[in-house]
N, C-alpha and C positions, 0 to 999 in steps of 0.2 A: 348167500343171503342179500334181501334185496335192502339198499341204504335208503335213510329217509332222509327229504331234501330237507329238512328242518335240523339237521345234524351238521349241514356245511356251514362253516365260518363265512361270516361276512366281512370283505376285505375293504378297508377303507383306504385309498390312496391319497398321501399327504405329498404335496410339492416340497421339494428341498428347497432352502433358501442357501444363493450360494455366497459365499466369504470371499472378499477378494485379499489377496497378499499384498504386501509392499507398501504399505501406508498409503495408499490410491484412493481408500474411501474413507467412509466415517461421516459424521456430522460436520467435521470442519473442511472435510473436500469434497461435499455433495455435488451432482450437477447441477445445470441450472434450473431455472423455473419459477414461475411466480407464486409467492405466498400468500395468505390470507392478508398478514401483516402489509405487506407491499400495498394491497388494493384496500385497505383500512388507512393509507398515512394521511397526516396532516400537514396542511399547508398554511402556512402564516398569512393571514389576509392581507393585500396590496396596501390596505391603508393603514396597517402596524409595522409592516416588516420594515427591516433596518440592514444598515450597510456597514460593514469593515472594511476598510482598505488599508494599504500600508506599503512600506517598502524595508528592504532588506541591506542594511550598509556594509562596506567592507572598506576598514582601515588598514594600511600597512603594506607589506609586501608579500602579494601570493607565492607560496612554494611553485616550483617550475614544473609543468607537466611532468609527468613520467613516461617514457617513450615504452610502446609495446611491440615486441620482436613478433609479429604475426606470420614470419617467413614458412614456417611449417604449415601454416592456413591460407595458400595461394588465393582461393575464393573470397576470404576476408580482407587479405591484404589489396587486392583490387580495389575492393571498395573503399581503400583510404587513400588511394594513388594519389601524389601530390602534395597530401596534406599529412601524411602519416597518422600513426594510431598513438593514443595517448591517454593515460589515465588521468582525470582531472577531479579528485576528490574536493577541490576547492576552486571552484569554477567562477572567476571573476568578469563582471560585465565590462563595457566600455565604458560606461558613466559611473563604475565605482561601486558596484552593487552585486549581489551575490544570487547565483539561480541555485537550483536544485535544493531550496530549503523549504521543507514540508513545515505548513502552517496549520493550526486548526485548534478549534475551540476546545479548550481543556477543561473548562468547568464554568457553571453559569447555568448550562441550559435547562427550561422548565421540563420535567418529565415528559417525554410525547413522543410519538413515532413518527418523526418527521419526513415528508415527501422530499424527493429528489433525489440524484445521482442512481437510477435503478439501473441504467444502462452498463453493460458490461465492461468491464476494464481490460483492455487488450496491452501486453507487456509481449512487444517481438524482440527477437534475437535475430539482427542483423549488422552484416560486418561485424561478426562475433564480440557484439555489445548487446546490454540490455537498452531496448528503448520503449520508453522513457526509462532512464536512470532511478529516479525517484519517482515515486507515485502513490494515491490514496484510493483505498476503496471501503465502503461500507462491510459492515458486519454481515455476513450471510448474503453477499451478493457477489455474483460472478467474476472471476479471473480466467481470463482465457490467455495461455502462452501461447506464441506464434514462433514458428520457425520458419524465417525468409533465407534463410542460407542456403539450406539444400544440403547441409553435412551433419554429424552427430553433434549435438548439443543435448544437456541435461537441466533440467530445474531444481535445484535441492535449497529447499527452504530451511531456516534455522530459527523458528520461533520458540518463544520460552512459555507462552501462554494458551498455544493451537496445537492443533493435531501436525506435523511435520509431514511433508510428501516430496518425494523425487520423483520426479517425470523424465523419462527420457524419450526424445525426440531424435530419431535418426535420420530425418529426410523434413524436405519442406512440408509443413502440417500445423494445424490447429489442435493442440490438447482439448480433451473434455474440460469443462470447465470447472474450476476449484474455488470451493470458499473457505474462508476463516470466520469461525464462530464468534471469536472473542475479542475485543478493542485490545490493540496492541500497537504500541510505536516505539521500535519498527522493527520489521518482520526484514532479516536479511535474506538473500537468494543468489546463489551463486551456481556457475558449472563448471562439475568436476571436470569436464573434458578440457576446459580453456580457463587457466587459472586466474585470470586477470579480469574474467567476468563476474561481475558483480552489481546488484542493485539493492534498492529498498522499497518494504511497501508498508504505509502507515495506515493501518486499519482504525476505525472508527466506527461508534454505531450512532452517526448522525452524519446529513449532509455538508457540514459545515468546516471545508478544509480547502484548501489550495497548497500549490507549489509553484515557487517564485520561477520566472522564466528570462529573458534574455535581457528585461530591463529592470529586474531585482523586485518586481512590483506584485501584490496580491490582491486578490476582492474574495471576499467572503459575505453572500447576501442570502435576502430572505430569511434574516434572523429574526425573533420576537424581540421587542425591546427588553433592556435588560445590563448587568452589569456580568460580564466576560473576563475570565482570563485567556488569554490567546497565547499558545505556545509556539515557538519557532524551534525546530529540531534540523539540527546538520551535521552530517556523519562525521567530520573531523571536529568542529569546534562546539557541539554539544548542543546544550538547550538554553532557553531563554525565554521568559513569561513575562507578558504586561498584561495591564488591566485595562479594560475598556468598557464606558456606560453609554450604550446609545438608547434613544428614545424611539417613538415609533415614525419612519420614515425620516430618518437621519442618517448622516453616514458618519462615523468616528473613524478615528484614526489608529494607525497602530506604526510605531517604527521599531526595528530593530537593528543593531550595530556590533558585527563581528569582527575582529580583528586578527593579525598574523600572530599577535601575543598570546592570544588563546589555543596554540598549537598544544597537543597533548591533553586536551582536557575531556571529563569523563563524559563519554554519548552514551545515554542510557540506551538499553534496548527492552523492548517488551515490559516496560513498566506498566501496570495495571493504569487504566483511566477509567473515573466515573466523572463525565461532563455534568451532571447533574448534584453534585456536591460542592463544595470550596475546599475538600484537602483529598490528597491522594488516597486511594485505597492502600496501597502499602507505599510508602517512600523507598527509595533506591539509595543505597549507599556505596562510597568507594572508599 
């Protein structure tokens, strides 16, 4: 019996979507690439732009640094030869100021997609430490985790509002870029291989943030004129806020003071942020 061609089924091949396991994918961990929002970003005109500068002071006696035994990892121990390795959550500068304090605009920004800080943030693992220890990144912008030690590390993130991820890095390498989609201060990171390795990432949806350095100072520029709540976050002593009003082409000043009496303070992790409002989206309690 002769078969009719009309009876033959038509087969349509549909490509299957691959699904990644282990928390490495998803909107919060997408690979890099410019977005339409980035190309349409707003820059405050120079004639209107304001600046906020300041300093974070420390009073009292800082706790002694905690020695780290890296004898099991000679590659890292050699990178600290002569000085030794220490945990210094309270890093006091010679001028009596604090470094590693995250400073950012908490409230008061007019709703806008602001230009700036679109480059990838790099967090290196060198000498079995995260460098920098404290850093900031914009929402939906690239974070590159680098392993410069050439031995096994991993990056285990512990966000409350974003999707977590855990990256294994067995050798010298850069991991594919990751992103956080929600503002969150702060996101802790740690290495499960080396328990002393820890750091923090401040995630905000604008470019107006800074981290204090060796002189305890900070500078936030390119702001539109307005009244802002500026928050300082310290990993051991918690948060402080102050209000600063700046006019066009004006420089406002903000000063924060932490002290040894604040040991044991409540340190918020992942409190939701709305910089365009004068109140928290959800207040944290302790």
